N, C-alpha and C positions, 0 to 999 in steps of 0.2 A: 427847435422845430426841424431844421434841416440844415444841409451845409451852407445854404445861402441865408444871409441875415434877413430879417423880416423887412427891414427898411434900407434900401440901397439904391444908388443911381444906375442908370444903365451904363454900361461900359462905354458905350459910343458917345456919352454926354460929355466925356472929359477926355483931354489927351493923355493924362496920366492912365486913366482906366484902359485905353485902347493900347498903350505901350505894355501894361501889364498882361493884357490878353495876348498880344503879339509874342511876348517873351515866353509866356506859359505854352502857347501852341508851338513855338519854335523849339522848346525843350522836351516837352512830354506830349505833344499833340493836343487836340482840343479836349478840355476837361469833361468829365462825365456830365456835370451839371449844365455846362454851356451846350454840350451836345444834346441833352435832354430838351433845352429850350428850342434849339434850332429844329429838332425833330418834330417837336410839338407844334411848332409854327408851320412846318410843312405839312403835318397832318390836318391841321385846321384848314390850310388852303385846299387841301384835297378833298375834305368832306362838306366844305361850305357850299350851300345851295344858291343857285342864280334863281331868285325867287320869281322874276318876271317870266322865265322860261318853265320853271318847275311847276308854278301854280298859274299857268296860262288860263285865263278866263275866270279866276276865283273871285276877283273884285267884282266883275260884273254879275256873277252869279249871287254873290252876298247882297248887292243892291237889289236884285230881283226878289230875293227872299225877304228882304226888309219890306219891300213894297207890297208883296203878297200879304205878309202878316199884318201890316197896317190896314189893309183893305178888308180884313176879316170883320164881318159883322158882329158887334157886341150883343150880349143879352144879360138880363138880369139874373139875380140870384134864384135858382130853383134847386129842388132836392138833388143832391149829387147823384144818388142811384138812378133817379129819373133821367137826369141829364146824360149820364154816362150811358144808360140803355138807349136813349133816343139817337145819340151820336153814333153808337156802334151799329144801330139798325140802319140809320140813313147812309152812313158813309162806308159801311162793310169794314170797319177796323176795330181793334181792341184798345181799351184804355189801359195803359200799363201801370196799373195799381201796384204798389208794393204789397206784399203779403203780410197780414191777411187782407183780403178786399174788404172794402166797408159793407156793413150789412144793410139790406134794402130797408130796414126798419129804422136806420139811423136818420137823425135829423140834420145831418151836414148839408150844407147849401154850396153851390158852385155857380160861379158867374164867368163871364168873359168880357174883357175890355182890352183896348189897345195897350201894348206893353209901355211902361213907364220910360223905358230907356232901351236902346240897342248899343252893344259894344261888342268889337271883336277883341278877343283876349288871347293870352298864351304865347306859344313859340312863334306863331305866324306873325304876330305883331313885333316881338322883340327879335325876330329873325335869328333864332338860335337853334333851328333844326339842323339835322345833318342828314347827308345822303343814305347812310347805313342804318338809320333807325327803322324800326318794325313797321310803323304806319305813320303817315303825314296827314295832319288835320288842321283846318282853320276853325277855331271855336268862336261862335258867336252867342253871347249871352244876351237873353231877353229878360228884363226885370219885370215881375209880375206887379201890376198896379196895386197900390195899398187899399184901394176901394173895394177889392174882391176879396180881401183877407180880413181876418178878425184877429184881435189881440191874443186870444187864447188858442190860436191854431197851432202853436208850438206843441201842444198836448196830443197824445194818442194818434199820431200820424195824419192829423187833419191837415196840416200844410202839405205834406207829401201827397196826400189824396188829391188836394186841389191843384198842385203842380202837375201830377199826372194827367188830370182832365185838361188842364190848360196846354200841355204838350200834345195831347190827342187833337185838340181843336186845331192847332197850329198844323199838325201833320196832315189833317184832312185837307186843309186848304192848300198846303204845299204840294200834295200828291196831285192835285188837279193842275196846278200851274206848271209843275216840273214833270209831267207824266212822260214827255217825250225826250226829256234832256237828262234825266238822272234816275237813280235807284234809291228808295227810301227803305229804311229799316230802323228799328229801335236797338238800342244797346244801352248797357249800364255805364255810367261814367265812373271810371276807376274801379269797376267791379263792385260798385255799391248799389246793392239791390233798392235803396231808397231813392235813388236818383237816376231814373231812365232819361235818356236823351234821344233826340232824332239824328241819324246819321244820313247825310245826303252824299251819294257817290255819283259824280258826273259820268255820263256815259263816253266811252272812248272817243277821242276826237279824230282817230284815224291816222294820226301822225306817227312816224317811225319811232318805236319806243327804244330801239337801240341807238338813236341818234344821242349825242353828247348833251344836248340841250332839249331833250324831249320832256314833255310834261309828265309829271308824276301821277301815280293813281291815288290822288288824294281825295279826301272827303271833308265835307264840312259838317260840324256838329252844332245843332241847336240845343242850347242849355238854358232852360228856364231857371231863374234864381230868384230869392227873396230880395225886397228892398233893404238896403243896408239900414240898420237901426230900428227897423219895424218892430221886431221881437226885443223884449228886454233881455240884455245879454246877462244880467245878474241872475235871472232865473234859468240861464242855460248852462250853469257851471257842470263841472264833470260830476259832481255827487248827486246832482239832481235825478229824480226818478220822474220821467216826463211820459213814459208809456204806462198808464195805469190800468189799462184793460187787458186781460189775458187773451190768449188766441182762442181758447174754448169757452170762455166766459167773461163775466165782468167782475171777477174778483180782483181786488187791489193788488198791485205788484209794487212792493216797497224797495225792491232793488234798485239801485243806481243805474242810469242808462248813458254811460259816457260816450259810446260811439254814436248813438242817436243825437245826443246833445251837440257834439262836435260837428256831426254832418250838417245839422240845422244852421249852426254859426257859419260853417264854411260855405254854405250855399248863399249866405248874404255878404260874402267877402270877396267876390270875384274883382269888383271895381276898385275895392280899397288895396288889393294887393297889386293890381294892375299900376296903381299910382306908386306903390312902393318900389316895384321893379323899375318903372320908367324913371324914377328919382335915382336909383342906384346906377342905371346906365348913364345918365347925365353927370353923376358925381365922379364915377370910375370909367375910364375909357376901356379899360381892359375887362370889364365886367362880363361882356358877352362872351368873349374868349374863354374866360374861366367857367362860364355856364356850359359852354360847348364842350370843353374838356371834361367837365363833371358829368356830362350826358354820357360821353363815351365811356368814361371810367365805370359808371353805373351799369350801362347797358352790357358792357364785358363781363359784369358779375351777376347779371341776371336780374337786377333791380329795375323797377319801373313804378309809376304812379299807382298801377292797379294793386288792389288788395292781394291778389294772388302773386304779384310779383314783388312783394314785401312792403308796399305802401310808401316807398320813398323813391321819387323819380326826379325828373329834371325840375319840376315846380318846387319841390321841397328843396333841393339843392339850391335853386336860384333864391328863394326866400331866405333860407338860412344864410347865404352869402350876403344878401342885401341887409339882413339884421345885424350881422357882424361888422359890415361897413359902417351901419349907423352908430355901432358902439354902445358903451353902457356897461357898467359893472365888469370892468376889465376885459369885456368881449369886443375888441376893437381891431379893425384893420385898416390900414392906410390905403387911401384912394390912389396913391401913386404907384402901387404894386403892379407888376406885370401879370398877365393871364396865368402863367405858370406859377408865379409866386403865391397869387390867390388860390390857386388849385392846391398847392402844397400846404398853405395855411389851413384851408378847410379840412384837408386830409388829416392834418395834425389834430384840429379840433374834434373831429369825428373819432380819432384813436384814442382820445383821453376822455371822451363823453359817451356814456352808454345810457340813452334814453330810458332803457327798460330797468336800470338800477336806481337811478336818481333823476328827478325831474330837472330838466335843463329850462331855465325861465329867462326870458328877455323882457326886462322891465320889472316894475313892482308888481308882485302877484297879489291879487285881491282875494284868494281863496287858498285853502290848505291843500296844496297839491301832493305833499309828502304822503297822505292817507289815501291817495288815489293811484299811487304807482302800481298797486296790485292789478289794477284794470287794464293796464297796458302801458307802452311807452309814452312819455310826455315830453314835448318840445313845445313849450308854451310862449305864445306871443301875447303879452299882457296888454298892448296897445289895441289889439283887435279881439283879445279874449278867446283865442283859438288854439287848441292843441294841434299843432301842424302835423304831428306824428300820429292822428287818430286812426289812420288807415293801417299802421304797422302793428304787427304782432311782437310778443316779447322775443321770439325766436328771430324774427327778421332784424330787429334792432341789434341783437347780439351779434348776428352774421354781419350787419353792416359794420359795427365797431370792429369786429375781428379782421374783416378785410381792410379797413382803414390802418390798423395796426400793421399788418402786413405790408401794405403799400408804404407806409412810413418808414418801415425797417428797410425796404427795398431802395427807397429815395435817400436813406442815410448811408447805404453801402456804396461808397465811391468806386469799388472794383467791379461792380455788376452792371449789366445792361439794364438801365433803368427805364427806357422808353417801351421796348416791346412788351415786357411783363405788365406794365401799367396800362397801356391803351391797346395793344394788338392781340395779345393772348386771350382767348375765351377761358374764363375760370369759372363758369357756372355749370360745368359738367359734374354731376355728383360723383361719379367714379374718381375723379381727380381731387375732390375737395374733401371727401368723407371716407372713414375707414369701414364703416358699416351703413348700408342703405337697406331700409325695409319699406315694403309697400303693404298698406292696410286696405283690404277690401271691405269698406264700411258698409255700402249699400244703405246709405241713409240710416245707419244704426241710431244714431244720436241726432235728433232734429234741432234745429235753432231754438234758441229761447225767444221769449216775448221781447226782451229789452233790447238786444243786439242782433239785428236781422242782417248778419254778414253770410249767411248760408250754413247749411249743415256741415259741409266740409270744413269751413272754417271753425265752427263751434267745436266739432270733434277734434281738429287739430289743436285747438286750444287746450282742451281737457287732456289729450295725450301728451302735450308739452309739459303741462303742469306735473303730471305723474312721473314722466321720464325725468324731469328735471330734479324732482325730490329723489328719485331713485339712483340717478347716475351723477348728478352735480351737488350733492350734499357735502358742503364743507366740512362738517363734523365728521363724516365718515371718511372724507378724503375724496376729492373730486375724481371720479373715474373718466368722465367725459369733459373735454374742454369746450365743446360746442354741441349743441343739439338744435337741429333745424327742421321745420316742418314746411312741406310744400303742399298748399291746397290747390284745389281746382278752381279754374276761373269760369266765366260766363261768355257765351257766344252771342252775337247779334240774332235778332229774329225778326220776321216779317210784321208789317203792321197789322196784318189780319189775324195774327195769332196771339195768344195769351203770353205774358212774359215768361222767358226761359227759366226753368229751374236749374240749379247748379248741376254742372257737369258730373256724372257718377264716376269720376276717375278715381283711382286709388290714391289714397293719402300717402305722400312719400315722406319718409323720415330719414334724416341724415345724421350721423353721430361721428364726432371727431374724438379719437381716444386721447386720453392721457397715457402715454406709454408705460409709465411706472405703475400708477395705481389701477389701470384697468386689468393688470394680471394678478391682482390681488384675489385670493380665494377665500378669504375670511375677513369679514367686516366687524369691526368692534363698535357696538353701540354705546348708549349710556351706562353709567355705572348703576347697579341696582342697589342704591344706598337706602338708609332708613329715612332720609329726610323727604318732606313733602314734595319739594321741587324735583328731587331725583325720581320720585314715584311718578310724578306727573310726566317727565321726560320719558320715562319707560313705557308709560301707558300710551302716550303719543307715538312712540316707536312702533309698539306691538300693533296699534291700529293700522298702521300703514303697512307693515310688513306681514302681519297676520300670523299664520302657522309657521312660517319660515323663521321667525324670531325664536331663539332659545337661549337658556342662561348657560354661560360658561365661566369657569374660574381660569384666571390667567396669573401672570406672575405677581408677586406681592400680595397673593390672596384676594385680588380684586374680582368681583363678580359682574359681568356685564352682560347686557343683551348682545346676542351674537347671530350673525349671518353666516352660514356655511354653504359654499357652492360647489357642485359636483364638477362643473367645467374646469379646464386647466389653461386653455389659451385665451388671450384677451378678447378675440372675436366671439368664441363660444360663451365666455363669461358675459359679454354684453347681451348677447342673443338670449342667454338663460334668464337674466335679470329682466329684460324688456319683456319677454313673454310671460314672466310671472307677474310683474305689476300691472301689466295691461289686462290679463285675464282676471286678476283679482279685484281691480278698481273699476274697469270699464267693460268687463265681460267680452274682451276682444281676444281672439286667438283660441277659443274653445274648439273651434273647427280647424283642421290643419291648414286649410288654404286661406284662412283670413289673414295670416301674416306670412309674407314672403321675403326672405332675408338674402341680401346679396353682398358680396365682397370677400368671401373665403373661398371660391371655387379654385383659384390659382394656386394658393398655398397648399390645397388639399391634393393637387396633382403630384406634389413631391413629398406629400406626407409630412409636412413640417410640423413638429411638436416639440414641447419642452424637453423631451428626451434627447434631442439633438445636441443640447448644450452639455448633457451627461457624456454623450459620445465623444464630443470635442474635448472635454476635460480628460477623458481616458487617454486620448491620443497625446495631449500635452503631458499627462503624467508619464506616458511611455517614453516620450522624448527626453523628459527630465532624467529618467532612469538611464536612458542611453547616454546622455550627456555626462552624467555622473560616472558612468562606466569609462567613457573616454578619459575623463579627467583623472580617474583613478589609476590609469596606466602610468608606470614609472618611467621617468627620464623622457617624458614627452612635453615639451614646453608649447603649451597651447593657449589660445584665447578663441573661444567659438562664437560664431554669429549664427544663432539657429534660425532655420525655416522649417516648420513641421514637415516631416518625411523627406523633403530635399534638404540637406544640411551642407553648410560651408565650414571648413575647419581652417581656421587662421592661426598660424605659429606666431610666436614672439619675434619681434624684429631681430634680424640676424643679418650678419655680413658674410655668412658661409654660403649663401645661394650663389650657384655659378652664374657668370656673365653671359649666359647664352639661352635663348628662349626654348630652343630645342633640348638642351641639357636640364633646364628648369622642369620641363615636361616629364622627362625621365625620372628626375629626382622625386617629382610627385608620386609616381607609380611606385617608387621604392618606399616611400612613406606609407602610401596606402597599403602595400603588402605587409608592412611592418606592423601598422595598426590593426589590421585583420589578424595577423598571428597573435598579437598581444590580447586582442579580445578574445579569440577562442581559447587561449591559454588561461585568461583570468576567469572566463566563465564557461568551463567545459560542459558541453551538453546543453547549454542555454542559448548560445550564439553560434550562428553559421555566417560566414563571410566569403565573398568572392569578388575579385576584380573584374570589371567589365570595361571594354574599350568603347570610346565614343566614335562616332562616324566622322572622324577628322579627315580633312582633305590635306592639311600641312602638318609638319611636325613641330610647328611653332606654336600650335593651339592645343587647348586642354585635350589629353588623350585618354584619360581613364577616370573611373570613379570606383567607389568601393560600396558594394551592397551589404548590409548588415541585417540578418533576418533573426529575430527572437523566436524561440520555439512557442513563446505565449501568443504570437501573432504579429506584434508590430514590426515594421521593416522601414529601413532608412537607406537613403542614397547620399554618400560623402563625396564631396569634392575638396580638394585642397587649394587654399588661396595663398598667393605669393605676392607681396607688395612689390618686389623687384620686377616682376613680370610687366606690371603697368608702366613702371618707369622706362623699361626697354622699349616698349611698344611706343611710348610718347616720343622716345628719342628716334625711332624709326620714321615716325610720321613727320617729324620736324627735319629730317635729314634730306636736304635738298639735293645732295650728290647722289642719292639712290635713285634706281629706276622707278618711273611713275607707277608701274603696276606693283612694285614691291610697297610703295608708300600706301597705295590704295588698299592692298591687303592688310597692311599694318593698321589702317584706319578702321576696317571692318573687324579686325581681331580685337582691337582695343574697345570698340563699342560692344562687342560681345562680352568681353572680360568685365566692363564696368556694369553691364547690365546683370551679369551673374553674380559677381562678387560685392557690388556696391549697391546697385539700385533695388535688387530683388529683396535683400534683407531690410533695407530702408522702407520699401513699399510694404512688405509684410508688417513690419512693426506699426506703420501708420494705419493700415486696414484694421488690424487688431485693435488699436486704440479707438478707431472710429466706430467698430462694432460694439464697444462698450458704451460709446457716447450716443450712438443711435441704434437702439434695440433692433429696428427693422432692417437694418442695413444687411447683415448676414443672410437671412433668409431671401431677401430681395436679389442679392448677388446670384444666389442658387436659382431663383426663378429666372433672371435674365440669362444666365448660362443655359438653362434649359430652353429658353426661347431660341438662342443662337443654335443650340443642338438641333432643335426640331426643324430648323430652316437649313440645316447642314451648312451653317456659317462658321462654326467653331474652329474648323481647320484654318481659317484665315485671320482669326483674331486670337492674340495672346489672352490667357485668363486674366493677366494684370490690366490690359487695356479694358475689358469688360468690367472689371471692378471699378476702375476709374469713371467709366461711363456711368455707372450706378452711383458712385460717390458724389457725382457732380450734382445730382438732384437733392442730395442732402446737404451739401455745402451752399448751394445756390438754388433754393426751392421756389423762388418767386414766380408767380404772384402769391403763393401759398406760404405755409410754414413747413418746416422739415417734416417729411411723411412719418407716420407713426404706425403704419401697418404695411406688410409685404405687398398686398394687392394694390394699394394706392400708389406705392412707390414703384412698382412694376409698370403700372399704367403711365405714370409720369415719364418714366425711362423712355417708354416707347413714344410718348409725345415729344420728348427732347430729341430723340433720333429722327423723327419725322420731320422736324423743323430745322435741325442743325444744318447750316449751309457750310459743309466742311471744305468746300472749295476755296472759300474766301475768309472763313472765320477760324481762328484757332480754339481749342478747348483749354481753358486756363483754370487750374484747380489751385486755390490758396490752400495748401495743406499745412500752413504754419500759423494760422488764425491771425491774418492781418499783416504778416511780414511782406507780402507781395505789394510793392508800391505801384502807383500808376505809371511810373517810369519803367518798372519792370514789365508791366503788361504791354506797354507801348513798345518796348524792345522785342517782346515775343511776337507781337503782331507785325512788327517790321521784319523779323526774321522769316515769318511765314510768307510775306510779299515777296521777299528776296528769293525763296524757294520757287514761288509761282513764276517768277521772271526767268529764273535759271531752267526750270523744268516745267515749262507750261502744260505739257501732256501728262504730268504727274506719273512719270515712269519711276521715279525714285522716292518720291514723298507724296503721300495721298492724304491721310489723317495727320493731323498736327495737334498733339496732346502734351501740355506742359504742366508741370507742378513746381512747387517752390524748390524742391530738392532737385529736380531735374527740369531745367527750363529750355533745354535743347528742342524739345518738342518731338523727336523722333525715337527716343529710346524705347518707348513701347509700341511704336507703330512701324518699326524696321527691324528685320531679322536677316543677318548675314548680308546686309546691304540691299535687301529687297523689301519693297513696301508690304506691309501686312496691316491691312488688306490691300489689295490692288484696287484701282478706280472702278473696275466693273463690280467687284464685290461690294465695295462701299455703296455704289448706287443701288445695289440690290437690297442691301440692308435698309437704306433709306426708303425705297420703295415698299418693302415689307412692313416696316413700321408705320408708314402712312396708311397703309391698308388697315392695319389693326386700329390705329388712332381714329380712322373714319368710322370704323365699325362702332367704336365706344361712343363717338360724338353723335352718330345718327340713331343708334339703337338704344343708347342711355345705358342703364344697368342691365348687363347680360352676364350670364355664366361663361365667361371667356375660356376657350380651350386653345392652348398654343397649337394643337394639331390642326386647327381650323384652317390655318394658312399654309399647312405643309405642301410642299411641291412633289415630293416622292413618298411612296409607301415606306413605313417604318419596318425595317428587318434588322433586329438585333440579336446577336448571338450569345453564347453563354459568357460568363464572367471570366475574362482572361487572367492569366497568372499576375500576381500583383507586381513582379519587377519585370516582366517580359514585355517588349514592345508589341503591340497588337499587330497581327499580319496586315489587316486592312490599313493601318498607319504606314507601315514600311511600303507597301504597294503604292499608296498615294503619293509618298515621297518620290518614288521612282517615276511615276507617271507625270507628277507636277515638273520634275526636272526634265523629262523627255518630251513632254507635249504642252509646255507652258505657253507656246504660242498659239496654236490652233484651238486649245481647250482651256476652259477654266473650271477646276475641280472644286467640288464641295463635299464636306463629310461633317457629321455631327459629333457626337461625344465618343468617349472612350469605347463604348460597347457597340457603337453603330458599325455594322458590316456592310452598309449600302454606300457606295460612292456615287455622287451625282456629278454631272458636268454639263456645261453649256458651250456651245461653239462661240469663240471669241468674235464679237461683231466687228472688230477691227481687222480681221483677216478676211478680206474681201478679194473678189476676183482681181488679178493684176497681171501686169506682163511678166513673162518668164525671165528670171535672172538666176545666176547661181547663188548658192548659200541661202535658199529660201528657208523659213522658219517652220519646217514641217514637210509632210508629204503633199505634193501637188499633182494635178493630172491636167492635160491639155483640154481646152474647152472646144467643142466640135464647132468648127466655122468661126472661132473667136480670134479676130485679129484686129489689131488697131495701128494707126500711124504712130511711129516713134516720135517722142517729144525731144529726143537727143538730136542736136544739131549736126553731130558727126555722121550720123546714119542717113542724112538726106531724105528724111520722110519714109524711109522703109518701114514695112509693116512688121510688128512685132506678135509674136505668139502669146495668147492669153491662157492663163492657167487658173485653176480654182482648187480649192482645198479637197484633197481626196479623202473624204470622209469614210468611206468604205474600207480603205487600206488602213487607215489609222485605227478604226475599231477592230480591224482584224489583227493588228500588231498588239493592241491592248490585250486582246484574247489570248494571243500566243505568250506574251510576256507573263500574264497572271497564270496560265495552265490551269491545274486542278483548283487553284485558289478562286478562280472566276466561276461562279455557278451559272450566271446567264447575263447577257447584256440587252437592255431594253432600250429602244430608241423611240421617243415620244414625238408624235407628230409625223412619223415616217410613212 
């Protein structure tokens, strides 16, 4: 199930357990599982309600409601149509009949009598509500007396008609009683159009809502229900056809009505399930905590008890947990488990149980449930003969199952943060969960059927799901989609004086999660067109579904198959093409262009990502292979090369002939580069041009030169020579305690640069290349994220390798989802991660060796960051801390030449921009995002620079950063960006004059303050401020003709 055993004693119950915990904490810190328990307990304490304060006055109001209902005058049975008309005319309210309304000519009778029983049920009784849930309500059920019902009322909506009339009578009485104290309205119970209820919203008490213990804006719901056992449940089985009259006439309807039947059974089970839950609370002390954790988990994933929220909410979670605690047929949980253990156990159960594929039955089933699975998910409670999952669609059951699998994977990953993705992070935003999101503007195109009145939106969603599942999730063709989800519209409340609300005409939202391998398939091979009757039947069924798209094709071994040929090339376009085709063919949706709107490919389109990119990359790899072969073919050159495309490292075989001097080694490298260039030009005359370039080196002990090799056919490479003796000499200088401190510091910087160039970069490139094969969406996502950094002019502060690691993180640790399978989804998750990453106190740790990073290693990395923060609290030397398995120091990718990249100011700017983008996605849902939407400056790009020359803007930026790194923070985008942005450093404020100020300052007119220096005896000091005009003038003078103009924003 998880890392913790199913049955265990708490560590605090035995001395041995406490010693083990203390020893573990002393060696590796608190374990992930223990930390998860502690964080969950803290979360429960923070969300637990003070019911006396939150529901102030609720008990008194419930008593008033009960007394008012008991005082209603009963009346004998009269015609239902006549009784409803009289009530509506007298009290000026509407009876919330479910559709279709009973005909005036019907002989249905209606009566009113005192309720047989009153009971408060739900989370108000069990006290398992939380502060952050969407709405707070106390549910009071009133049991209809059996004398006003008839045995056959389970047929043809008769019970629900009488229930609606009974509710209207109660509403008319309560409206008089509570006229000055509350607002009354109708609403559907869990979006079920068969079950309207009365919602009573108490008027504001006038107390301060901001106070910690202020009352909530709660409501009380009056729920009429049937007496338990009144209707014979044997006749309410899932396969029964209980609605026998059509909406337009009286023709018999032979189709089963599973939703109607389950709704009727559920309406009589309120009190029996109240007993089940109370028994579970008494049996298991941790039951309530597990229910509250389950409520949070479901809420963060968008699940609720309403049909539009998936039909699986807190009630279903609590009942399922209670049934598992009861046991039976190997479905048993121990009552001694803690709340977090019960939560994990139920997650484990949901991860291996898909109610939409196979019925899940508690107790001996008295009916054939396997034959009913096509009608919807089945979670059957035999004792009460109720399908608990009757409000769920097949898509919501699949989504619940998938989320449980993802959470189980998270909880079994000892290296990941288990708490935040499980309970804190909202994972119901479609852009983060699905690779393609489509909106169908149906406009009531398909009305609901007679048998299952869940609304036109739900009925259309069911048909759309069946068609798309057949097209995209067919196992015989190879599943293109791992998950298909349909989001239907819900119902809102309405006044007592109006007729029942129709379903909101909101677009139907479809989310599709790709299988990254199968979705890219352009040819589908169907059944074989053989001579047997079985093969012919398969082919006929295939052609009936695919229509004209199906054609016969011959494949290897002369097999002839039904075949589908698709014209699109990318996974996203293929999915859209298939979806539009099948919906137009089977449901006549999409014939108009605006009927289907598809989202999810706008960002990759900005970079024109396409399959041809792979071919271009392969050409570059082939060119490098040719270059490597040319190098190796040179005579008398003992090489072993470690390639990095375009930038290359040449490593000679181990030799003792290298000089024992760093400066001499650098000059020897230049000699080798000159020799290699001459040999290449001699061996390939007319094909290769070479020249040696000089690095911008400050010292003669660092790398001084490189060799540029240009092929006439186009490819070009930059070579640098690696000497293993150089690293040894640098290490020796670092450890030499007799040397001057500045020499040791210089050697430390040079050693870090050496290892980054000759050791870390080749390993990094190799791992990224391997990961790009493992995750098809990784490479285009990296390009998208780099484009985002370019658009915000942050690229000059971030190394490309650091950006690649930031992207790789969401693939290696994708929780609470699975690894992204499309660039658009991955890009948005990267932004979400950047917006939430607290880099001031949390290191970014990437396990790039598939589990080799132990908890002790992670604890060591965290301790190293804490040590850095104590040494450098202002983060002048280390800002971001990014560690990998191969490079655990954390600063290799975030420090260049001893300076942090990025700085603290730039890192904060990155976080702010990512938060803005994530907020847009969260608030507006699916939008065609454009990176340029958040650009701070206008984009001005020039012509493509020479392939090997350093761009003038880049050289200019280096000089500006060196000269004005104090008062200004500079920003620049990609290679072709000719605009340099800058902000005034907020840390450079008005200050007292002193020598060696970091930049140009000017006196402040009338600005003086008393000195804080004791030696100056309170003398006044001159105040100075940054001389912005002079600095800008200096920049213009240094740039000369290179600077076109300088724009000052907000001046």
